[in-house]
N, C-alpha and C positions, 0 to 999 in steps of 0.2 A: 079235611078233605073233600073233594067229591059225589056228592049221589051219581050211581048207577046212569041214571037218569041225564042228567049231563053231562057226563061221560057218551050216551049213546044219540046224543042230543050234535054232539061237535062233531060227533063218529059220520052220521048226513051229512052235516054239516063240509066235510071236511069231503066224502065222498061226492055229494053236489060242484062242488064249489072246480074239484078232481076231472068229474065229467066235459061237467062247461069248457072247461079248458082241452079237454082232448077232444072233444068234438071238433071246435075250431081248429084245431088241426090234423080233422086228416079231411082230405079235397072231395072228394066223390063220397061220402055217404051217404047210402040210399036211406030212406025210409025204412022200408022193414029193419035194416041194420039198427037202424036208432033208436026204432020199437025194441026191438031183440036185449041190445044194449043198453037201454033202459032200465024193463025190467034185470038185469041185470046186475045192474047197481043198484035198483028200489031194496033186494035180496041184500044188502048192509052190504055189496061185492065191489072190488075194486074193477075200474076201467083199464088195468094194467094186469090182470089177469085173465083165465078162461076157464068154463067148466071138462075139456074134452084133457085140460093140464100138459098143450101143444105147449111145449119151452124148445128154444136155443140151442144148440150145441153146448155149451157154458152153463147150463141147468135154469137158465132162469127162465121167466116163463113168458109165454109171448101177450104180447096182449090183446083185448077181447074181438079185435074187429081184425084183427093179422088169422085166428085161428077161425076164424070163426070164415075165415073165405079160403084158408086150408082145405079144415077138414069138409065144405061143401065142390073144391078142389078134390080132393081124392076122392070121396061118393059118385063123383060125375070121372073119376078118372081112372077105376080104380088099378090096372094094370097095368099101372105108369109106377107100385110101387109095392115095392116088397116086405114082408118085417118076419122073416124064415131069419133067423141066424143065421149067417157065411158055416159053408163045410169043416172050418176051422174049428169051433167053436163050439164044446159039449155040450152036448141038450139037458144031460144036467148034472152043469151046472149054473147057477144064477152068474150068468156076465151083463156084466156091463159091455152094453153096446149103446155104442147112439147109429140108430139110422138115418138120423142124420148130419151125421162129421161134416166140416168140411162145406158143412151146406148157410151158408146166408140167408136169409129174411131176402135180401134180397136177389138176390137168385133164384125166387119163389116165382112159380109163374102166376101169382097171386097177390102175388104186393104189388103199392100202387102208390101213388106220387104222397107227402104228406107236406104240406105247409113248410 
């Protein structure tokens, strides 16, 4: 049986390898994005997750850089996004409402090419 410290080392090693491959896949990663991403991973998190809980229409988390760019874009263009439920959804009911339904990440204005 492995000790907890051994498992933690394996996880850190895995996250470092994952980060290295991820950074190679992004053509236009800025130094600020890279710094933020590395801090995120250093805290023990995957680069394929994000702190803003941004997810695709099917519920999978969006990777850190796409989510970061999306969040920045939303802050710069708040008038383009409405987070109110449609009129036909009862406000008293905890409805599953997908604000991004039908919107693929390739359609978003912040999406940038990957290798």
